[in-house]
matplotlib code that plots the C-alpha trace (Angstrom):
import matplotlib.pyplot as plt

x = [0.0, 3.2, 2.6, -1.0, 0.1, 2.7, -0.1, -2.4, 0.4, 1.2, -2.4, -2.6, 0.5, -1.1, -4.3, -2.3, -0.2, -3.3, -4.9, -1.9, -1.8, -5.5, -5.0, -2.2, -2.6, -2.5, -5.5, -5.7, -8.8, -11.6, -9.9, -10.1, -7.2, -6.3, -5.7, -5.0, -6.6, -5.8, -8.4, -9.1, -12.0, -14.4, -17.3, -15.9, -12.8, -14.1, -17.7, -17.1, -14.8, -17.1, -20.2, -18.5, -17.5, -20.9, -22.7, -20.2, -19.0, -15.3, -16.2, -18.0, -14.7, -12.9, -11.2, -10.9, -10.4, -9.2, -10.0, -7.6, -8.5, -6.0, -6.4, -4.4, -3.3, 0.3, 0.3, -1.5, 0.9, 3.8, 2.2, 1.6, 5.2, 6.4, 4.3, 2.1, -0.9, -1.3, -3.7, -4.6, -7.9, -7.3, -8.1, -6.0, -2.7, -3.2, -1.5, 1.4, 3.2, 2.5, 4.0, 7.2, 7.2, 5.5, 2.6, 0.2, -3.2, -5.7, -9.2, -10.9, -14.0, -15.6, -15.1, -15.0, -17.0, -18.1, -16.2, -13.3, -14.3, -13.1, -14.8, -14.6, -15.5, -18.6, -16.7, -13.7, -14.9, -14.2, -17.0, -15.1, -11.8, -10.4, -10.8, -8.3, -5.4, -3.2, -5.4, -4.4, -5.8, -5.6, -5.3, -3.3, -0.6, -0.1, -3.7, -6.7, -7.9, -4.5, -5.0, -8.4, -7.0, -4.2, -6.5, -9.1, -6.5, -5.0, -8.3, -8.8, -5.4, -3.7, -1.2, -0.3, 2.2, -0.7, -2.0, -0.5, -0.8, -1.3, -0.4, -2.3, -3.8, -7.3, -9.1, -7.0, -7.9, -11.6, -11.2, -8.9, -11.3, -14.5, -12.7, -11.5, -7.9, -7.9, -10.4, -10.4, -9.9, -9.6, -11.0, -12.9, -16.1, -17.0, -15.2, -17.7, -20.2, -18.2, -18.2, -22.0, -22.7, -20.3, -20.1, -23.4, -22.8, -19.6, -19.7, -18.7, -16.9, -15.6, -15.8, -13.9, -16.9, -16.7, -13.3, -13.8, -11.8, -8.8, -9.7, -10.9, -10.2, -10.5, -9.8, -9.0, -7.2, -3.4, -1.6, 2.0, 4.5, 5.1, 1.4, 0.7, 3.5, 2.7, -1.1, -2.6, -5.4, -6.5, -6.7, -9.1, -11.2, -11.2, -12.4, -15.2, -16.4, -16.1, -18.3, -21.1, -20.8, -20.6, -23.8, -25.5, -24.4, -25.6, -28.9, -29.9, -27.6, -29.9, -29.9, -26.1, -25.4, -27.8, -25.9, -22.3, -22.4, -22.7, -19.3, -17.9, -19.8, -16.5, -15.7, -19.1, -22.8, -24.7, -26.4, -23.0, -21.7, -24.7, -24.4, -20.7, -21.1, -23.9, -21.3, -19.3, -20.1, -20.6, -20.7, -22.3, -20.0, -20.4, -19.4, -16.3, -15.4, -15.3, -13.2, -10.6, -10.4, -10.6, -8.0, -10.4, -9.2, -5.6, -6.3, -7.9, -4.9, -2.6, -4.3, -4.0, -0.3, 0.4, -1.0, 1.1, 4.1, 3.0, 2.6, 5.9, 4.4, 5.8, 9.3, 8.5, 5.7, 5.5, 3.0, 0.1, 0.2, 3.5, 1.7, -2.0, -2.9, -6.2, -6.0, -7.1, -10.5, -10.7, -10.1, -12.7, -15.4, -14.7]
y = [235.5, 233.4, 232.1, 231.3, 229.3, 227.3, 226.5, 225.2, 223.1, 221.7, 220.8, 219.2, 217.1, 215.8, 214.8, 213.0, 211.2, 210.1, 208.9, 206.9, 205.2, 204.4, 202.4, 200.3, 196.6, 195.7, 197.9, 200.7, 201.9, 202.5, 200.6, 197.1, 194.8, 193.8, 190.1, 188.5, 185.0, 182.7, 180.0, 177.2, 178.4, 175.6, 175.1, 172.6, 174.6, 178.1, 178.1, 179.3, 182.0, 183.3, 183.1, 185.0, 187.7, 187.9, 188.2, 190.6, 188.2, 189.2, 192.9, 192.3, 191.1, 194.2, 192.3, 193.5, 190.1, 190.1, 186.7, 185.7, 182.6, 179.9, 176.8, 174.3, 173.7, 173.5, 177.0, 178.4, 176.7, 178.2, 181.7, 181.2, 180.2, 183.1, 185.5, 186.9, 185.7, 185.6, 182.6, 179.9, 177.9, 174.6, 170.8, 167.8, 169.8, 171.0, 167.7, 168.2, 171.6, 172.4, 169.0, 170.3, 173.2, 175.6, 177.0, 176.2, 174.6, 176.3, 175.4, 172.6, 173.2, 169.8, 166.3, 166.0, 162.8, 162.2, 164.8, 162.6, 159.6, 156.7, 156.0, 153.0, 153.1, 151.2, 148.6, 148.2, 145.2, 147.1, 146.9, 147.3, 148.7, 145.1, 145.1, 147.9, 145.5, 145.9, 148.7, 152.3, 154.8, 158.5, 161.0, 164.0, 162.7, 164.2, 165.3, 164.2, 162.0, 160.2, 159.8, 158.2, 155.8, 154.7, 154.0, 152.2, 150.0, 149.2, 148.3, 145.9, 144.1, 146.1, 148.9, 151.6, 149.2, 147.0, 149.7, 151.8, 155.4, 158.1, 161.5, 164.4, 167.7, 167.2, 168.7, 166.3, 163.4, 163.8, 164.5, 161.5, 159.2, 160.3, 160.0, 156.5, 157.1, 155.3, 152.7, 154.3, 157.7, 159.1, 162.6, 165.1, 167.2, 169.1, 166.9, 164.1, 166.3, 166.0, 162.2, 162.0, 164.2, 162.8, 159.2, 158.5, 154.7, 155.1, 153.4, 155.2, 152.5, 154.4, 157.7, 158.9, 158.3, 154.5, 154.3, 156.6, 157.2, 155.9, 158.2, 161.1, 164.1, 167.3, 170.8, 173.8, 177.0, 177.5, 180.6, 181.2, 180.9, 184.6, 185.5, 182.8, 184.0, 187.7, 187.9, 185.0, 187.3, 187.8, 184.0, 183.8, 186.5, 184.6, 181.6, 183.5, 184.6, 181.0, 179.8, 182.0, 180.9, 177.3, 177.7, 179.1, 176.2, 173.6, 175.2, 176.5, 175.0, 176.0, 179.7, 179.6, 178.2, 180.6, 183.5, 182.2, 180.2, 183.2, 184.3, 181.3, 182.3, 182.7, 179.0, 177.3, 177.8, 178.2, 174.8, 173.0, 174.8, 173.6, 170.0, 169.8, 171.2, 168.8, 166.0, 167.3, 166.5, 169.4, 169.4, 171.7, 173.9, 171.9, 168.7, 170.5, 171.5, 167.8, 166.9, 169.4, 168.4, 164.6, 164.3, 163.5, 166.5, 165.6, 162.0, 163.1, 165.2, 162.4, 159.9, 162.2, 162.9, 159.1, 158.6, 161.5, 159.7, 156.4, 157.8, 159.7, 163.2, 163.8, 162.7, 161.8, 161.6, 164.1, 164.3, 166.6, 168.4, 170.0, 172.0, 171.9, 174.7, 173.7, 176.4, 179.0, 177.3, 176.7, 180.4, 181.4, 179.3, 180.6]
z = [-23.0, -23.0, -19.5, -20.4, -23.4, -21.2, -18.7, -21.5, -23.0, -19.5, -18.9, -22.3, -21.6, -18.4, -20.2, -22.9, -20.3, -18.5, -21.7, -22.6, -19.2, -19.5, -22.7, -21.3, -22.1, -18.5, -17.8, -15.3, -13.5, -16.0, -18.9, -20.3, -20.3, -23.8, -24.5, -27.9, -28.0, -31.0, -31.7, -34.1, -36.3, -35.5, -33.2, -30.7, -29.8, -30.4, -29.1, -25.6, -26.8, -29.4, -27.2, -24.4, -26.9, -28.4, -25.1, -23.5, -20.8, -21.2, -21.1, -17.8, -16.4, -17.7, -20.6, -24.2, -26.0, -29.6, -31.2, -33.9, -36.1, -37.0, -39.2, -37.2, -33.6, -34.7, -36.3, -33.3, -30.8, -32.7, -32.5, -28.8, -28.2, -30.2, -28.2, -31.1, -29.1, -25.3, -25.1, -27.5, -27.7, -29.5, -29.7, -28.7, -29.3, -25.7, -24.7, -27.1, -27.1, -23.4, -22.5, -24.2, -21.8, -24.3, -22.4, -19.5, -19.9, -17.6, -19.0, -20.9, -23.2, -23.8, -25.1, -28.9, -28.6, -32.2, -34.1, -35.0, -37.2, -39.2, -42.6, -45.0, -48.7, -49.8, -52.0, -49.7, -47.8, -44.6, -42.1, -38.8, -37.5, -37.5, -41.3, -41.7, -41.5, -44.6, -46.0, -46.9, -44.4, -45.1, -42.2, -41.0, -38.8, -35.4, -35.1, -33.1, -36.1, -36.0, -32.2, -32.8, -35.4, -33.1, -30.2, -32.4, -33.9, -30.5, -29.0, -31.9, -31.5, -34.3, -34.5, -37.0, -38.5, -39.6, -41.9, -44.7, -43.4, -46.0, -44.6, -46.2, -45.2, -44.0, -47.0, -49.2, -46.9, -47.5, -51.2, -51.7, -49.9, -51.7, -55.1, -54.5, -53.8, -50.4, -49.0, -45.5, -43.8, -40.3, -40.3, -38.3, -38.8, -41.0, -43.5, -42.8, -44.5, -47.7, -47.3, -46.7, -49.7, -52.3, -51.1, -49.3, -49.3, -47.2, -43.8, -40.5, -38.6, -35.5, -33.5, -30.5, -28.2, -28.9, -27.3, -24.3, -22.2, -24.2, -27.1, -24.9, -27.0, -25.0, -26.3, -24.2, -23.4, -23.1, -22.0, -23.1, -20.3, -19.9, -19.8, -17.3, -15.1, -15.3, -15.8, -13.9, -12.7, -16.3, -16.8, -13.8, -15.4, -18.7, -16.8, -15.1, -18.5, -19.8, -16.9, -18.0, -21.6, -20.6, -18.4, -21.5, -23.6, -21.1, -20.2, -23.7, -26.3, -29.2, -28.1, -27.5, -30.9, -32.6, -31.0, -31.7, -34.9, -37.2, -35.9, -38.0, -41.2, -43.1, -42.8, -42.4, -42.4, -39.1, -39.8, -40.2, -37.1, -35.0, -36.4, -35.5, -32.0, -31.2, -31.8, -28.8, -25.2, -22.8, -19.0, -16.4, -14.4, -11.2, -13.1, -14.4, -10.8, -10.0, -13.0, -12.1, -8.4, -8.8, -11.5, -14.4, -16.4, -15.9, -16.9, -20.2, -21.0, -20.0, -22.2, -25.2, -24.4, -24.2, -27.7, -29.0, -27.6, -29.1, -32.6, -32.5, -32.3, -28.8, -27.6, -24.0, -21.6, -18.7, -15.9, -16.9, -13.6, -14.7, -17.4, -16.3, -13.8, -12.3, -9.6, -12.2, -12.5, -8.7, -8.1, -10.7, -9.0, -5.5]

ax = plt.figure().add_subplot(projection="3d")
ax.plot(x, y, z, "-o")
ax.set_aspect("equal")
plt.show()
């Protein structure tokens, strides 16, 4: 009896050992590799991630992706650097923290063509960007809205020194503007909805798309340095799942948004989600291949980085190819 019990216990130990190995984060045969992906809870940065989750495209690649929402690119970048997430999906901040050596960009999502906007109050006398001279303009400094404001002023012969910048968190930017606290605001969707509802006479005087490519605002995916160095194969798998989601978005945007927008129900309605994403500019997979190989993707990131340097949000400019790994996308499309 004693020998029989020892044999049973030994067999049980082998089973438990095998089970433990099978759930390893790196993934053994028959198990999914677990990856924690932080993302900005909005349609433009988050759509590909949420759609690929919803339609099982990560699972097809043997990945178990946990999506963790964040409110700002700065907090997400800090989490990425600290290692609490493996990969981050964010907006223009992809040209900031990675340029400091904190992470590698390996994938872009879209251009946020009309998501960033500049608004003027109805009785302000402001009808164009040139009219902002000497006026108070509310925005959140160091963000894509600040980036747009800088580029728009520069293209009109002005600089940030020609306006009185009021730095607020974005919800306060919109509220201060609609209540008459400032005559102008640089913000991003969905806060334009608050303007349209509460101050319908307000005038939209600029969007990022008007100043393309100088104000090209591209969001994308960043891996922390450790994960990029040790699990590059997983980044290729993420990109393969992204390619399927992107193809869905390009060929059937209405269906893709209907599938993924409910995943953002905690922060916005599906209608608002759809409206916001329609203000972004998506590209077919074949077009993206060209953008990675001909330097367009690096150029977009470089333009954002230069603006961050100009506005004091980044100390120095470094060449994007030092923190942009285009080979991940190339390998995923082979």
